[in-house]
C-alpha positions as CSV (number, residue, x, y, z in Angstrom):
1,X,0.8,30.7,3.2
2,X,2.2,27.2,3.2
3,X,1.3,26.8,6.9
4,X,-2.3,28.1,6.3
5,X,-2.6,25.8,3.3
6,X,-1.3,22.8,5.4
7,X,-3.8,23.6,8.2
8,X,-6.7,23.6,5.7
9,X,-5.5,20.3,4.2
10,X,-5.2,18.8,7.7
11,X,-8.8,19.8,8.5
12,X,-10.0,18.1,5.3
13,X,-8.0,15.0,6.2
14,X,-9.5,14.8,9.7
15,X,-13.0,15.3,8.4
16,X,-12.5,12.7,5.7
17,X,-11.2,10.2,8.3
18,X,-14.2,10.8,10.5
19,X,-16.5,10.5,7.4
20,X,-14.8,7.2,6.6
21,X,-15.5,5.9,10.1
22,X,-19.1,7.0,9.9
23,X,-19.5,5.3,6.5
24,X,-18.1,2.1,7.9
25,X,-20.7,1.9,10.7
26,X,-23.7,3.2,8.7
27,X,-23.3,2.3,5.0
28,X,-20.8,-0.5,4.6
29,X,-22.9,-3.2,6.4
30,X,-25.5,-2.9,3.6
31,X,-23.0,-3.1,0.7
32,X,-22.1,-6.1,-1.3
33,X,-18.4,-7.1,-1.4
34,X,-17.9,-5.5,-4.8
35,X,-19.6,-2.3,-3.7
36,X,-17.5,-2.3,-0.5
37,X,-14.3,-2.6,-2.5
38,X,-15.4,0.2,-4.9
39,X,-16.2,2.4,-1.9
40,X,-12.7,1.8,-0.4
41,X,-11.2,2.9,-3.7
42,X,-13.3,6.0,-3.9
43,X,-12.5,6.9,-0.3
44,X,-8.7,6.5,-1.0
45,X,-8.9,8.7,-4.1
46,X,-10.6,11.4,-2.1
47,X,-8.0,11.1,0.6
48,X,-5.2,11.7,-1.9
49,X,-7.2,14.8,-3.0
50,X,-7.3,16.0,0.6
51,X,-3.5,15.6,0.8
52,X,-3.1,17.4,-2.6
53,X,-1.3,14.3,-4.0
54,X,-2.0,13.6,-7.7
55,X,-2.1,9.9,-8.7
56,X,-0.5,8.6,-11.9
57,X,-1.0,4.9,-12.7
58,X,0.9,3.1,-15.4
59,X,0.4,-0.5,-16.4
60,X,-2.7,-2.5,-15.5
61,X,-3.9,-3.2,-11.9
62,X,-5.5,-6.7,-11.6
63,X,-9.1,-6.8,-12.5
64,X,-9.7,-9.9,-10.4
65,X,-7.9,-12.3,-8.1
66,X,-6.2,-14.3,-7.1
67,X,-3.2,-12.0,-7.1
68,X,-0.5,-11.0,-4.7
69,X,0.8,-7.5,-5.2
70,X,4.4,-6.9,-4.2
71,X,5.5,-3.3,-3.8
72,X,8.3,-1.2,-2.4
73,X,7.5,0.8,0.7
74,X,8.1,4.5,1.2
75,X,5.4,6.0,3.4
76,X,2.2,5.5,5.3
77,X,0.6,7.1,2.1
78,X,1.5,3.9,0.1
79,X,-1.5,2.1,1.4
80,X,-3.8,4.9,0.4
81,X,-2.1,5.1,-3.0
82,X,-2.5,1.4,-3.7
83,X,-6.2,1.4,-2.5
84,X,-6.8,4.3,-4.9
85,X,-5.7,2.1,-7.8
86,X,-7.9,-0.8,-6.7
87,X,-8.9,-2.4,-3.5
88,X,-6.5,-5.0,-2.0
89,X,-6.1,-6.8,1.3
90,X,-2.9,-5.6,2.9
91,X,-0.8,-7.6,5.3
92,X,0.2,-5.1,8.1
93,X,2.0,-5.2,11.4
94,X,-0.3,-6.1,14.2
95,X,0.2,-2.9,16.1
96,X,-2.0,-1.1,13.6
97,X,-4.9,-3.1,14.9
98,X,-4.5,-1.1,18.2
99,X,-4.4,2.4,16.6
100,X,-7.5,4.5,17.1
101,X,-9.5,5.3,13.9
102,X,-6.8,3.8,11.7
103,X,-7.6,0.3,12.9
104,X,-11.3,0.9,12.1
105,X,-10.4,1.8,8.6
106,X,-7.9,-1.0,8.2
107,X,-10.4,-3.6,9.5
108,X,-13.0,-2.3,7.1
109,X,-10.5,-2.9,4.2
110,X,-10.1,-6.5,5.4
111,X,-6.5,-6.1,6.5
112,X,-4.6,-9.2,7.6
113,X,-2.3,-8.7,10.7
114,X,1.1,-10.2,11.4
115,X,3.3,-10.1,14.5
116,X,6.6,-9.5,12.7
117,X,8.8,-10.7,15.5
118,X,7.1,-14.1,15.7
119,X,8.1,-16.9,13.2
120,X,5.2,-18.9,14.3
121,X,2.8,-16.1,13.5
122,X,4.5,-15.6,10.2
123,X,3.6,-19.2,9.4
124,X,0.0,-18.6,10.4
125,X,-0.3,-15.6,8.2
126,X,1.3,-17.5,5.2
127,X,-1.4,-20.2,5.6
128,X,-4.1,-17.5,5.9
129,X,-2.8,-15.7,2.8
130,X,-2.6,-18.9,0.8
131,X,-6.3,-19.6,1.6
132,X,-7.3,-16.0,0.7
133,X,-5.5,-16.4,-2.7
134,X,-7.3,-19.7,-3.3
135,X,-10.5,-17.9,-2.6
136,X,-9.7,-15.4,-5.3
137,X,-8.6,-12.4,-3.2
138,X,-6.1,-9.6,-4.2
139,X,-3.5,-9.3,-1.4
140,X,-0.7,-6.8,-1.1
141,X,2.6,-6.9,0.8
142,X,5.7,-4.7,1.3
143,X,8.5,-7.3,1.4
144,X,11.1,-4.7,2.5
145,X,9.4,-4.9,5.9
146,X,9.9,-1.2,6.6
147,X,10.0,2.1,4.8
148,X,12.9,3.5,2.8
149,X,13.5,7.0,1.6
150,X,12.3,6.3,-2.0
151,X,15.8,6.6,-3.6
152,X,16.8,3.0,-3.2
153,X,15.2,-0.4,-2.4
154,X,16.0,-2.3,0.8
155,X,16.5,-6.1,0.7
156,X,13.2,-8.0,0.2
157,X,12.1,-10.5,2.9
158,X,10.8,-13.7,1.2
159,X,8.7,-15.4,3.8
160,X,5.3,-14.1,2.7
161,X,5.9,-15.1,-0.9
162,X,5.5,-18.7,0.2
163,X,1.7,-18.0,0.2
164,X,1.7,-17.5,-3.5
165,X,3.9,-20.6,-4.1
166,X,1.6,-22.7,-1.9
167,X,-1.6,-21.4,-3.6
168,X,0.0,-21.5,-7.1
169,X,-1.1,-17.9,-7.4
170,X,0.5,-15.1,-9.6
171,X,2.4,-12.2,-8.2
172,X,2.4,-8.7,-9.7
173,X,5.3,-6.4,-9.0
174,X,4.3,-2.8,-8.2
175,X,6.8,0.2,-8.2
176,X,5.9,3.2,-6.1
177,X,7.5,6.6,-6.3
178,X,6.7,10.1,-5.1
179,X,7.8,12.8,-7.6
180,X,8.0,16.6,-7.4
181,X,6.6,17.7,-10.7
182,X,8.3,21.2,-10.4
183,X,11.7,19.6,-10.4
184,X,11.1,16.1,-11.8
185,X,13.1,14.7,-8.9
186,X,12.0,12.4,-6.1
187,X,9.8,14.1,-3.5
188,X,10.9,13.2,0.1
189,X,7.9,15.0,1.6
190,X,5.8,11.8,2.2
191,X,8.7,9.7,3.5
192,X,8.2,8.0,6.8
193,X,11.7,6.7,7.6
194,X,14.4,6.8,10.3
195,X,13.6,9.1,13.2
196,X,10.5,10.5,11.5
197,X,7.3,10.5,13.5
198,X,4.0,10.0,11.9
199,X,3.0,13.6,12.6
200,X,6.3,14.9,11.1
201,X,5.7,12.9,7.9
202,X,2.1,14.0,7.8
203,X,2.9,17.7,8.3
204,X,5.6,17.6,5.7
205,X,3.2,16.0,3.3
206,X,0.5,18.6,4.0
207,X,2.9,21.5,3.3
208,X,4.2,20.1,0.1
209,X,3.0,21.1,-3.4
210,X,3.4,19.4,-6.8
211,X,3.6,15.9,-5.3
212,X,2.6,13.0,-7.7
213,X,2.3,9.4,-6.6
214,X,3.6,7.3,-9.5
215,X,2.3,3.7,-9.5
216,X,3.8,1.4,-12.1
217,X,2.2,-2.1,-12.4
218,X,4.4,-4.8,-13.8
219,X,3.5,-8.0,-15.5
220,X,2.0,-10.7,-13.3
221,X,4.3,-13.8,-13.0
222,X,4.3,-17.3,-11.5
223,X,7.0,-18.8,-9.4
224,X,8.0,-21.2,-12.3
225,X,10.0,-23.4,-10.0
226,X,11.7,-20.6,-8.0
227,X,11.8,-20.9,-4.3
228,X,10.7,-17.8,-2.3
229,X,14.2,-16.4,-1.9
230,X,15.0,-16.5,-5.6
231,X,11.6,-15.1,-6.4
232,X,12.0,-12.3,-3.9
233,X,15.4,-11.3,-5.4
234,X,13.9,-11.4,-8.9
235,X,10.9,-9.3,-7.9
236,X,13.2,-6.7,-6.2
237,X,15.1,-6.3,-9.5
238,X,11.9,-6.1,-11.5
239,X,10.6,-3.3,-9.2
240,X,13.9,-1.5,-9.4
241,X,13.7,-1.6,-13.2
242,X,10.0,-0.4,-13.2
243,X,11.0,2.5,-11.0
244,X,13.7,3.5,-13.5
245,X,11.3,3.1,-16.4
246,X,8.7,5.3,-14.6
247,X,11.2,8.0,-13.6
């Protein structure tokens, strides 16, 4: 039964992806920016429904920008989860821009791309992010730089926080967790870490039941004289505390 249920969910996911691409080419060009952002949020909520993941949001997502959301990173589902709470412009690795279908969706959500191995490109993206923040955008980053298993936080890289310092923009910490409501423990089903392939993570997610995505928004904060490294360390601790509060 689990396998049949997973196949049904997979079919829904594929159809929803294709429907999203169709919407991008037919409807999105006629929408205002506000309507487009609302459409992304509605699409993300529907995708979570296809995956049978319930969303629980605590705290207050930003109503307007400028704001830089800083979150821990567990899975490819994280982006869908955060879009389901409100639209935000993610900073993602540039290889996503070459992924079929996914790149179309990411481009429609106004994703910013970075070549992680290039210090020069990191500087370019920091300048681009700073200008986006000055323009009033809501951006989102995963400062761990890669996914963890959800049980602990990896060290936070500080480089991209320079954008918020340069633009004098607030940062809002966001704690993400996936919980199995049957046990009350962390659900590792959506994890995408280590030797996992995207397909393995997706299939494990499709087979899982009782998964809840917990999103805990913290209080927005300014740098208040901190450099990016000190701020990154403080944000990491804040997110760790939020995760414990939300558990």
